[in-house]
N, CA, C and O atoms as CSV, one atom per row, in Angstrom:
chain,resi,resn,atom,element,x,y,z
A,1,MET,N,N,13.500,72.816,-38.052
A,1,MET,CA,C,14.051,71.480,-38.059
A,1,MET,C,C,12.978,70.453,-38.409
A,1,MET,O,O,13.261,69.457,-39.076
A,2,ALA,N,N,11.763,70.690,-37.965
A,2,ALA,CA,C,10.694,69.726,-38.225
A,2,ALA,C,C,10.489,69.508,-39.716
A,2,ALA,O,O,10.262,68.379,-40.151
A,3,LYS,N,N,10.566,70.566,-40.497
A,3,LYS,CA,C,10.388,70.428,-41.948
A,3,LYS,C,C,11.473,69.544,-42.546
A,3,LYS,O,O,11.205,68.745,-43.443
A,4,LEU,N,N,12.692,69.686,-42.052
A,4,LEU,CA,C,13.795,68.863,-42.548
A,4,LEU,C,C,13.589,67.392,-42.200
A,4,LEU,O,O,13.863,66.514,-43.018
A,5,VAL,N,N,13.112,67.125,-41.002
A,5,VAL,CA,C,12.879,65.746,-40.587
A,5,VAL,C,C,11.759,65.128,-41.429
A,5,VAL,O,O,11.877,63.991,-41.886
A,6,TYR,N,N,10.668,65.886,-41.631
A,6,TYR,CA,C,9.572,65.378,-42.468
A,6,TYR,C,C,10.049,65.127,-43.902
A,6,TYR,O,O,9.675,64.128,-44.515
A,7,ALA,N,N,10.866,66.024,-44.431
A,7,ALA,CA,C,11.385,65.844,-45.790
A,7,ALA,C,C,12.281,64.610,-45.866
A,7,ALA,O,O,12.228,63.861,-46.841
A,8,ALA,N,N,13.094,64.399,-44.847
A,8,ALA,CA,C,13.974,63.225,-44.824
A,8,ALA,C,C,13.146,61.943,-44.770
A,8,ALA,O,O,13.439,60.983,-45.482
A,9,ILE,N,N,12.125,61.927,-43.938
A,9,ILE,CA,C,11.279,60.741,-43.820
A,9,ILE,C,C,10.581,60.449,-45.142
A,9,ILE,O,O,10.511,59.299,-45.574
A,10,THR,N,N,10.065,61.493,-45.780
A,10,THR,CA,C,9.388,61.321,-47.067
A,10,THR,C,C,10.349,60.773,-48.115
A,10,THR,O,O,9.991,59.878,-48.881
A,11,SER,N,N,11.549,61.300,-48.152
A,11,SER,CA,C,12.550,60.820,-49.110
A,11,SER,C,C,12.912,59.363,-48.848
A,11,SER,O,O,13.012,58.563,-49.778
A,12,LEU,N,N,13.106,59.029,-47.591
A,12,LEU,CA,C,13.460,57.654,-47.248
A,12,LEU,C,C,12.312,56.695,-47.536
A,12,LEU,O,O,12.541,55.565,-47.967
A,13,ASP,N,N,11.075,57.140,-47.299
A,13,ASP,CA,C,9.919,56.302,-47.652
A,13,ASP,C,C,9.924,55.988,-49.146
A,13,ASP,O,O,9.701,54.846,-49.548
A,14,GLY,N,N,10.178,57.002,-49.957
A,14,GLY,CA,C,10.222,56.797,-51.409
A,14,GLY,C,C,11.331,55.847,-51.819
A,14,GLY,O,O,11.144,55.000,-52.693
A,15,TYR,N,N,12.485,55.991,-51.188
A,15,TYR,CA,C,13.599,55.109,-51.515
A,15,TYR,C,C,13.263,53.661,-51.150
A,15,TYR,O,O,13.539,52.741,-51.920
A,16,ILE,N,N,12.679,53.471,-49.997
A,16,ILE,CA,C,12.363,52.117,-49.551
A,16,ILE,C,C,11.314,51.479,-50.454
A,16,ILE,O,O,11.400,50.287,-50.752
A,17,GLU,N,N,10.331,52.249,-50.890
A,17,GLU,CA,C,9.348,51.728,-51.843
A,17,GLU,C,C,10.034,51.317,-53.149
A,17,GLU,O,O,9.709,50.280,-53.727
A,18,ALA,N,N,10.977,52.128,-53.606
A,18,ALA,CA,C,11.709,51.800,-54.829
A,18,ALA,C,C,12.553,50.543,-54.640
A,18,ALA,O,O,12.669,49.731,-55.558
A,19,MET,N,N,13.137,50.379,-53.469
A,19,MET,CA,C,13.944,49.186,-53.203
A,19,MET,C,C,13.080,47.933,-53.220
A,19,MET,O,O,13.525,46.884,-53.685
A,20,LEU,N,N,11.859,48.026,-52.723
A,20,LEU,CA,C,10.965,46.866,-52.770
A,20,LEU,C,C,10.688,46.457,-54.207
A,20,LEU,O,O,10.594,45.267,-54.509
A,21,LEU,N,N,10.557,47.431,-55.090
A,21,LEU,CA,C,10.361,47.119,-56.510
A,21,LEU,C,C,11.608,46.478,-57.117
A,21,LEU,O,O,11.508,45.562,-57.933
A,22,VAL,N,N,12.772,46.962,-56.716
A,22,VAL,CA,C,14.028,46.407,-57.231
A,22,VAL,C,C,14.150,44.940,-56.845
A,22,VAL,O,O,14.541,44.108,-57.664
A,23,TRP,N,N,13.814,44.620,-55.595
A,23,TRP,CA,C,13.946,43.239,-55.138
A,23,TRP,C,C,13.019,42.295,-55.889
A,23,TRP,O,O,13.291,41.098,-55.980
A,24,LYS,N,N,11.927,42.826,-56.429
A,24,LYS,CA,C,10.979,41.983,-57.155
A,24,LYS,C,C,11.398,41.746,-58.605
A,24,LYS,O,O,10.809,40.912,-59.293
A,25,GLN,N,N,12.404,42.470,-59.066
A,25,GLN,CA,C,12.860,42.328,-60.446
A,25,GLN,C,C,13.670,41.035,-60.595
A,25,GLN,O,O,14.451,40.680,-59.713
A,26,PRO,N,N,13.477,40.346,-61.706
A,26,PRO,CA,C,14.243,39.104,-61.908
A,26,PRO,C,C,15.743,39.359,-62.050
A,26,PRO,O,O,16.546,38.459,-61.807
A,27,ARG,N,N,16.124,40.563,-62.438
A,27,ARG,CA,C,17.559,40.863,-62.617
A,27,ARG,C,C,18.338,40.724,-61.322
A,27,ARG,O,O,19.523,40.393,-61.344
A,28,THR,N,N,17.685,40.975,-60.190
A,28,THR,CA,C,18.416,40.880,-58.930
A,28,THR,C,C,18.833,39.444,-58.625
A,28,THR,O,O,19.784,39.217,-57.878
A,29,ARG,N,N,18.135,38.493,-59.192
A,29,ARG,CA,C,18.508,37.087,-58.974
A,29,ARG,C,C,19.833,36.745,-59.654
A,29,ARG,O,O,20.522,35.809,-59.246
A,30,ASP,N,N,20.184,37.502,-60.684
A,30,ASP,CA,C,21.417,37.254,-61.413
A,30,ASP,C,C,22.608,38.044,-60.862
A,30,ASP,O,O,23.730,37.897,-61.347
A,31,MET,N,N,22.367,38.869,-59.866
A,31,MET,CA,C,23.448,39.694,-59.312
A,31,MET,C,C,24.407,38.827,-58.501
A,31,MET,O,O,23.992,37.842,-57.890
A,32,PRO,N,N,25.694,39.193,-58.496
A,32,PRO,CA,C,26.642,38.477,-57.638
A,32,PRO,C,C,26.245,38.621,-56.165
A,32,PRO,O,O,25.659,39.628,-55.768
A,33,LEU,N,N,26.565,37.626,-55.380
A,33,LEU,CA,C,26.164,37.602,-53.979
A,33,LEU,C,C,26.677,38.822,-53.207
A,33,LEU,O,O,25.948,39.377,-52.385
A,34,ASP,N,N,27.910,39.245,-53.457
A,34,ASP,CA,C,28.441,40.399,-52.723
A,34,ASP,C,C,27.691,41.683,-53.079
A,34,ASP,O,O,27.510,42.549,-52.223
A,35,ALA,N,N,27.256,41.813,-54.331
A,35,ALA,CA,C,26.482,42.989,-54.732
A,35,ALA,C,C,25.114,42.986,-54.055
A,35,ALA,O,O,24.641,44.025,-53.594
A,36,VAL,N,N,24.489,41.825,-53.999
A,36,VAL,CA,C,23.196,41.709,-53.318
A,36,VAL,C,C,23.356,42.068,-51.842
A,36,VAL,O,O,22.506,42.747,-51.267
A,37,GLY,N,N,24.429,41.616,-51.246
A,37,GLY,CA,C,24.698,41.925,-49.842
A,37,GLY,C,C,24.850,43.407,-49.596
A,37,GLY,O,O,24.337,43.934,-48.608
A,38,ARG,N,N,25.555,44.086,-50.493
A,38,ARG,CA,C,25.735,45.536,-50.338
A,38,ARG,C,C,24.421,46.280,-50.493
A,38,ARG,O,O,24.137,47.206,-49.735
A,39,VAL,N,N,23.621,45.881,-51.468
A,39,VAL,CA,C,22.322,46.520,-51.674
A,39,VAL,C,C,21.424,46.271,-50.466
A,39,VAL,O,O,20.744,47.186,-50.001
A,40,PHE,N,N,21.416,45.050,-49.959
A,40,PHE,CA,C,20.612,44.727,-48.792
A,40,PHE,C,C,21.068,45.544,-47.588
A,40,PHE,O,O,20.236,46.068,-46.847
A,41,ALA,N,N,22.378,45.658,-47.383
A,41,ALA,CA,C,22.908,46.413,-46.246
A,41,ALA,C,C,22.521,47.886,-46.351
A,41,ALA,O,O,22.140,48.502,-45.356
A,42,LEU,N,N,22.616,48.449,-47.550
A,42,LEU,CA,C,22.219,49.844,-47.745
A,42,LEU,C,C,20.733,50.025,-47.464
A,42,LEU,O,O,20.331,50.980,-46.800
A,43,SER,N,N,19.931,49.117,-47.964
A,43,SER,CA,C,18.494,49.179,-47.737
A,43,SER,C,C,18.178,49.102,-46.241
A,43,SER,O,O,17.358,49.869,-45.736
A,44,PHE,N,N,18.820,48.189,-45.547
A,44,PHE,CA,C,18.603,48.047,-44.111
A,44,PHE,C,C,19.017,49.314,-43.370
A,44,PHE,O,O,18.292,49.786,-42.493
A,45,ALA,N,N,20.174,49.865,-43.717
A,45,ALA,CA,C,20.654,51.081,-43.051
A,45,ALA,C,C,19.699,52.253,-43.270
A,45,ALA,O,O,19.451,53.031,-42.349
A,46,LEU,N,N,19.162,52.384,-44.485
A,46,LEU,CA,C,18.235,53.479,-44.751
A,46,LEU,C,C,16.904,53.279,-44.038
A,46,LEU,O,O,16.280,54.250,-43.611
A,47,GLU,N,N,16.467,52.041,-43.907
A,47,GLU,CA,C,15.249,51.784,-43.130
A,47,GLU,C,C,15.457,52.169,-41.668
A,47,GLU,O,O,14.569,52.752,-41.045
A,48,GLN,N,N,16.613,51.848,-41.128
A,48,GLN,CA,C,16.907,52.214,-39.748
A,48,GLN,C,C,16.972,53.733,-39.592
A,48,GLN,O,O,16.471,54.285,-38.612
A,49,LEU,N,N,17.589,54.399,-40.558
A,49,LEU,CA,C,17.664,55.859,-40.530
A,49,LEU,C,C,16.268,56.463,-40.563
A,49,LEU,O,O,15.983,57.414,-39.836
A,50,ARG,N,N,15.396,55.913,-41.407
A,50,ARG,CA,C,14.014,56.398,-41.480
A,50,ARG,C,C,13.302,56.194,-40.144
A,50,ARG,O,O,12.617,57.095,-39.659
A,51,ASP,N,N,13.462,55.019,-39.556
A,51,ASP,CA,C,12.820,54.751,-38.275
A,51,ASP,C,C,13.328,55.695,-37.189
A,51,ASP,O,O,12.551,56.168,-36.360
A,52,ASN,N,N,14.624,55.966,-37.194
A,52,ASN,CA,C,15.195,56.894,-36.222
A,52,ASN,C,C,14.678,58.316,-36.448
A,52,ASN,O,O,14.421,59.047,-35.492
A,53,ALA,N,N,14.528,58.703,-37.712
A,53,ALA,CA,C,13.995,60.036,-38.019
A,53,ALA,C,C,12.546,60.155,-37.563
A,53,ALA,O,O,12.140,61.197,-37.049
A,54,ARG,N,N,11.771,59.101,-37.746
A,54,ARG,CA,C,10.383,59.112,-37.256
A,54,ARG,C,C,10.347,59.228,-35.738
A,54,ARG,O,O,9.524,59.959,-35.187
A,55,ASP,N,N,11.233,58.511,-35.068
A,55,ASP,CA,C,11.294,58.582,-33.616
A,55,ASP,C,C,11.683,59.991,-33.167
A,55,ASP,O,O,11.100,60.521,-32.222
A,56,LEU,N,N,12.649,60.591,-33.830
A,56,LEU,CA,C,13.057,61.965,-33.524
A,56,LEU,C,C,11.882,62.918,-33.701
A,56,LEU,O,O,11.644,63.786,-32.862
A,57,ARG,N,N,11.150,62.748,-34.800
A,57,ARG,CA,C,9.978,63.583,-35.054
A,57,ARG,C,C,8.949,63.422,-33.939
A,57,ARG,O,O,8.411,64.409,-33.437
A,58,ASP,N,N,8.682,62.198,-33.559
A,58,ASP,CA,C,7.685,61.937,-32.516
A,58,ASP,C,C,8.103,62.521,-31.172
A,58,ASP,O,O,7.284,63.116,-30.473
A,59,ARG,N,N,9.378,62.354,-30.805
A,59,ARG,CA,C,9.851,62.897,-29.531
A,59,ARG,C,C,9.815,64.429,-29.550
A,59,ARG,O,O,9.472,65.054,-28.546
A,60,ALA,N,N,10.165,65.028,-30.678
A,60,ALA,CA,C,10.127,66.493,-30.783
A,60,ALA,C,C,8.697,67.002,-30.664
A,60,ALA,O,O,8.457,68.024,-30.021
A,61,GLU,N,N,7.740,66.301,-31.278
A,61,GLU,CA,C,6.341,66.698,-31.164
A,61,GLU,C,C,5.846,66.552,-29.726
A,61,GLU,O,O,5.090,67.395,-29.244
A,62,GLU,N,N,6.262,65.502,-29.048
A,62,GLU,CA,C,5.876,65.331,-27.648
A,62,GLU,C,C,6.393,66.493,-26.797
A,62,GLU,O,O,5.675,67.014,-25.944
A,63,LEU,N,N,7.638,66.891,-27.037
A,63,LEU,CA,C,8.222,67.984,-26.263
A,63,LEU,C,C,7.518,69.313,-26.524
A,63,LEU,O,O,7.354,70.117,-25.607
A,64,THR,N,N,7.111,69.543,-27.741
A,64,THR,CA,C,6.448,70.815,-28.041
A,64,THR,C,C,5.037,70.856,-27.454
A,64,THR,O,O,4.530,71.937,-27.154
A,65,HIS,N,N,4.396,69.699,-27.287
A,65,HIS,CA,C,3.060,69.679,-26.697
A,65,HIS,C,C,3.103,69.758,-25.175
A,65,HIS,O,O,2.128,70.168,-24.544
A,66,VAL,N,N,4.222,69.369,-24.588
A,66,VAL,CA,C,4.342,69.398,-23.135
A,66,VAL,C,C,4.485,70.813,-22.626
A,66,VAL,O,O,3.982,71.148,-21.553
A,67,ARG,N,N,5.159,71.635,-23.381
A,67,ARG,CA,C,5.443,73.010,-22.914
A,67,ARG,C,C,4.260,73.876,-22.973
A,67,ARG,O,O,4.337,75.052,-22.617
């Protein structure tokens, strides 16, 4: 399971880095407000998922060191 969590975190890190580049593009300024909202919501949800995956990884590592 640990390998899957690390892979998920790595993938989400890459996506978030790509989203930061997208936000810096001038084309996003021309997007309709509802489209920007959806992209922002997706970005926020994936950041939360990444943070939760990191927390899961950390708690799992703590449990394996306790035993």
